[in-house]
Steps between C-alpha positions, in 0.01 A plus 500: 500500500167675424583498130510118511157473663176587314331656802195608309442149360532339849255758646242440226552128418741351743407208733469564876839330542664735246350799668621376842853442363513847357379662824746306715789576268411866521495497879825302520663769276361777723646318802841468331495865410415596863796287611738702284496333157558783247484286182133402520190707416138439575321303228150624589336835569226548753229475240627175371533355852134594573385346172681174572344476848157574353553197273469259789121467492412147616606320821710267287686792348554659842633169628746477209639843597519415874667161431765662276558780746555243776735300276703816453514558877610143556770516240639823644515332841677197344755741344571642844574143621723447195685819592554370854645180367728698271631702798552181705703345219710813455559522877648146512695554185659812645581316828668221293699771317622646829605160631703438184667842535585432858634153409269342757464169313394156603357611834145380593369852445662520162346175392163608635503824302627324188203254515255777592592699186387205290187440706398863482557513122298185450207649692535821303504342153227257576274781626584717204420226245183406690382865495572529131306180424222618727456822304468294183250255644293784652519689167642803675610743228633815670837555331615759760459259791643201308810707423538565873503121557775456243701798625477360853654175388793670327584742781688296766784356288524810286513725808764274661713492185481877456580594855743232620671321213792626304773346283694435817216332684558171664462211258293303753215746508502523121483122476221496755297740285554275199378205711193696609410603148484132400228433761155443343157488650323171552158419362376343823603803710337738257168305515523495881544879516219566253252278689609562860606866491298641209200279565467421131392155376483392140150415391451129434 
């Protein structure tokens, strides 16, 4: 990644926002490495980090850094919420799978779980799309963190297919997955999440 970033140019000529983005990306990479990621490497050395921090001279520049740092903290928290929604969806999908295997169909509990699978997925996909749009509106450019958002969206169905489905799987669960994959987010729900949960409002 460092080869794609002109660190020296950002240190010498970059805006306060560019410097903040570079620093936050660096710290996000360090966090990922500390959590066991073996494919990433730090993009800054200690001297470059110090030079970037020294570049925040005015209160406005300091505010730019603090605001972007807070944005990063917020987005990481939103990712945790997305991960919870992913787990909830996968939990109900697995319960539905077990009910089909046990041939417990058309009971009230079966119908409840079947509906809940759709409800949980709708919440999941709307939150995902809202978070993706929010990163664009807020001009959040950390590729590492944005990839985590995309990976989180792909995990539940992929994990379920890998672990539980085979060529001999019940046709009903396969058809349910096809139905789920056709579900799309809604613009109204996305706007509601962005304003109510992310506290972001478009400037008039």
